[in-house]
C-alpha positions as CSV (number, residue, x, y, z in Angstrom):
1,M,-0.1,30.0,-2.6
2,P,-3.3,27.8,-2.2
3,S,-3.4,25.0,0.2
4,V,-3.2,21.5,-1.2
5,V,-5.3,19.9,1.5
6,P,-7.9,21.5,3.9
7,P,-6.2,23.6,6.6
8,L,-5.6,21.9,10.0
9,K,-6.4,24.2,12.9
10,G,-5.8,27.2,10.6
11,W,-2.4,26.0,9.4
12,R,-2.1,25.8,5.6
13,V,-0.3,23.0,3.8
14,V,1.3,24.3,0.6
15,I,3.6,23.0,-2.2
16,Y,5.5,25.8,-4.1
17,P,5.7,25.2,-7.8
18,N,9.3,26.5,-8.1
19,D,10.5,24.5,-5.2
20,H,13.4,21.9,-5.0
21,R,13.6,18.2,-4.4
22,P,13.1,16.2,-2.3
23,P,9.3,16.3,-2.4
24,H,8.0,18.2,0.6
25,V,5.3,20.5,1.9
26,H,5.3,23.7,3.9
27,V,3.0,24.1,6.9
28,I,2.3,27.7,7.6
29,G,0.7,29.2,10.7
30,T,0.3,32.7,11.9
31,Q,3.9,32.8,13.3
32,Q,4.9,29.3,12.7
33,R,6.5,27.5,9.7
34,A,7.6,23.9,9.2
35,R,8.7,21.7,6.3
36,F,8.0,18.0,6.0
37,E,9.6,15.7,3.5
38,L,7.1,13.4,1.8
39,L,8.5,9.9,1.9
40,C,6.0,8.6,-0.6
41,D,7.6,5.2,-1.2
42,I,7.4,4.2,2.5
43,G,4.2,6.1,3.5
44,Q,5.7,8.5,6.0
45,V,6.7,12.1,6.4
46,Q,9.9,13.5,8.1
47,L,10.3,16.9,9.7
48,M,12.9,18.9,7.8
49,S,12.6,22.2,9.7
50,N,10.4,23.9,12.3
51,I,10.0,27.4,13.6
52,G,7.4,28.0,16.2
53,F,5.4,24.8,16.4
54,T,5.4,22.9,19.6
55,Q,6.4,19.2,19.6
56,S,2.7,18.1,20.1
57,Q,1.7,20.3,17.2
58,I,4.4,18.8,15.0
59,Q,3.1,15.3,15.9
60,L,-0.5,16.3,15.1
61,I,0.6,17.8,11.8
62,A,2.7,14.7,10.9
63,V,-0.4,12.4,11.5
64,Y,-2.5,14.7,9.4
65,L,0.0,14.7,6.5
66,V,0.4,10.9,6.6
67,K,-3.4,10.7,6.4
68,H,-3.3,12.8,3.2
69,L,0.1,11.5,1.9
70,K,-1.2,9.8,-1.3
71,H,-2.9,13.0,-2.3
72,L,0.1,15.2,-1.3
73,C,2.5,12.9,-3.3
74,N,0.2,13.1,-6.4
75,E,0.0,16.9,-6.0
76,W,3.8,17.2,-5.8
77,G,4.2,15.2,-9.0
78,R,1.5,17.1,-10.8
79,I,2.9,20.5,-9.8
80,H,6.5,19.5,-10.6
81,D,5.6,17.5,-13.8
82,H,7.0,14.2,-12.4
């Protein structure tokens, strides 16, 4: 699955086309995985699950996702025909 924004520290950000609501992204590292809900209407993200990322890495990822939130929300809509 291709990344929807440039990788951050080698971690890929992906949206799966057959995935479920609510709008969210998967952040994938070598041995880490996290899901963040895209709260498009309020300009924030919310951690849904985390395996292997440290708290400081999660904070860094959240800031990165908020920076790209508009694009991520548009991509979610485009991929899921909303």
